[in-house]
C-alpha positions in Angstrom: 3.4 0.3 -21.3 4.4 3.3 -23.3 8.0 4.6 -22.3 7.3 7.7 -24.1 7.8 10.2 -21.2 6.3 13.9 -22.8 9.2 17.2 -22.4 9.1 19.0 -19.7 7.7 22.2 -20.4 8.4 24.0 -17.2 11.4 25.3 -18.4 13.4 26.3 -21.3 15.4 23.6 -23.2 19.0 24.3 -22.3 21.4 25.6 -25.1 24.1 23.6 -27.0 27.4 24.0 -25.9 29.2 26.0 -28.2 33.5 24.7 -27.9 35.8 26.2 -30.2 38.7 23.7 -30.6 42.3 25.6 -31.3 44.7 22.6 -32.3 48.0 22.8 -33.1 49.8 20.3 -35.4 52.9 19.5 -37.8 52.7 19.8 -40.9 55.1 17.3 -42.3 53.0 15.0 -40.2 50.0 15.8 -42.6 46.6 17.4 -42.3 44.0 17.1 -39.4 40.9 14.8 -38.5 38.9 16.1 -38.3 39.7 18.6 -40.4 40.0 22.4 -39.6 36.3 24.6 -40.5 36.6 25.9 -43.2 39.2 28.8 -43.4 40.3 28.5 -40.7 43.4 26.2 -41.0 46.3 28.6 -40.5 50.5 28.5 -41.1 53.1 29.9 -39.3 55.6 28.3 -41.2 57.0 31.8 -42.1 57.0 33.2 -38.7 60.3 33.7 -36.8 61.4 30.4 -34.8 62.3 31.3 -31.1 66.3 31.0 -30.6 67.6 27.7 -30.9 69.1 28.0 -27.5 65.3 28.2 -26.0 63.7 25.8 -28.8 66.3 23.3 -27.4 65.0 24.0 -24.0 61.4 24.8 -23.7 58.4 23.8 -26.2 55.3 25.8 -26.8 54.1 25.7 -23.9 56.5 27.0 -21.4 56.3 31.0 -20.7 59.8 31.0 -22.0 59.4 29.9 -25.3 55.6 31.8 -25.5 57.2 35.1 -24.0 60.4 34.8 -26.8 57.6 33.8 -29.4 55.5 36.9 -28.6 58.3 39.0 -28.0 58.8 39.6 -32.2 56.2 41.9 -33.9 55.5 40.1 -37.1 54.0 37.3 -34.2 52.2 39.4 -32.3 50.5 40.6 -35.4 50.1 37.0 -36.9 48.1 36.0 -33.5 46.2 39.3 -33.5 45.2 38.3 -37.6 44.3 35.0 -36.3 42.3 36.4 -33.4 40.4 38.6 -35.6 39.5 35.7 -38.1 38.2 33.7 -35.8 36.5 36.0 -34.1 34.6 36.7 -37.3 33.7 33.2 -38.3 32.4 33.0 -34.6 29.7 35.4 -35.6 28.8 34.0 -38.4 28.4 30.4 -37.3 26.0 32.5 -34.0 24.3 33.8 -37.2 23.7 30.3 -39.1 23.3 28.6 -35.8 20.0 31.0 -34.8 18.7 30.2 -38.3 18.8 26.8 -38.0 16.8 26.8 -34.2 15.2 23.6 -35.4 17.2 21.7 -34.0 15.6 20.1 -30.7 19.1 18.1 -29.6 21.5 19.4 -27.8 24.4 18.6 -29.6 27.8 20.3 -28.5 28.5 22.8 -32.1 32.1 22.9 -32.5 34.1 25.3 -34.8 37.5 23.5 -35.5 41.0 25.7 -35.7 44.1 24.2 -36.8 47.4 25.8 -36.8 50.5 24.0 -37.6 54.3 25.1 -38.1 57.2 22.1 -39.4 57.2 20.4 -36.2 54.2 21.6 -34.2 56.2 21.3 -31.1 57.3 25.3 -30.5 55.3 28.1 -33.1 52.2 26.5 -33.6 51.6 25.6 -30.1 52.8 28.6 -28.4 50.5 30.1 -31.0 47.5 28.3 -29.7 48.5 29.3 -26.5 48.4 32.6 -27.0 45.2 32.3 -28.2 43.7 30.4 -25.7 44.6 33.6 -23.2 42.6 35.9 -25.8 39.0 36.8 -25.0 36.6 34.9 -26.8 32.6 35.9 -26.7 30.3 34.7 -24.3 29.5 31.4 -24.7 32.0 29.4 -26.2 34.3 26.9 -24.1 37.6 27.3 -25.5 39.5 23.7 -25.8 43.4 23.5 -26.8 44.7 20.8 -28.8 48.4 19.9 -29.2 48.3 16.6 -32.1 52.1 16.5 -32.4 53.7 18.2 -29.2 54.8 14.9 -27.3 55.8 12.9 -30.8 59.5 12.7 -31.1 61.5 12.4 -34.2 61.3 9.8 -36.4 64.5 7.1 -36.9 64.4 8.9 -41.0 64.8 12.5 -38.9 67.2 11.4 -36.8 69.1 10.5 -39.7 69.4 13.5 -41.9 69.7 15.0 -38.7 72.9 12.9 -38.3 74.4 13.0 -42.0 73.7 17.2 -42.1 75.9 17.6 -39.2 78.3 15.1 -41.1 78.2 17.1 -43.8 78.8 19.8 -42.2 81.7 19.1 -39.8 83.7 17.4 -43.0 83.6 20.8 -44.6 85.0 22.8 -42.0 
């Protein structure tokens, strides 16, 4: 018995799914795996943090922190610059894929974008959330991953922080 079923030529094959994955992560926790697509890893550690009272109460997924982050013109400009770079990468990606139409498999086409800050809880998360709400070319599904958002501070970090606070109290 022949198990080979000929392809149905009555309907065109579905186009492969195109996925834009936006990932926030902590620089101190190491690089992303899988690594961002070439040229699509962005470091936002140089951007100003939202006010401490907001950071203590919220993470980058909260509206209050995102609003405080985006209220700064430097932050808005950086998000716009990242958006423009990713749009350009999507256009190049589409052009390259049009040239490689030999692949009959409908595997998803994934473009990985990484955005890091120091702890991966505030600036990078707010940036990825803002990017996810931006307009993207038709045919691209946007997925958000916050790798380090729920990670707790390590015991070593807590000890370093408490020693720093003790030193500050002693100097007063």
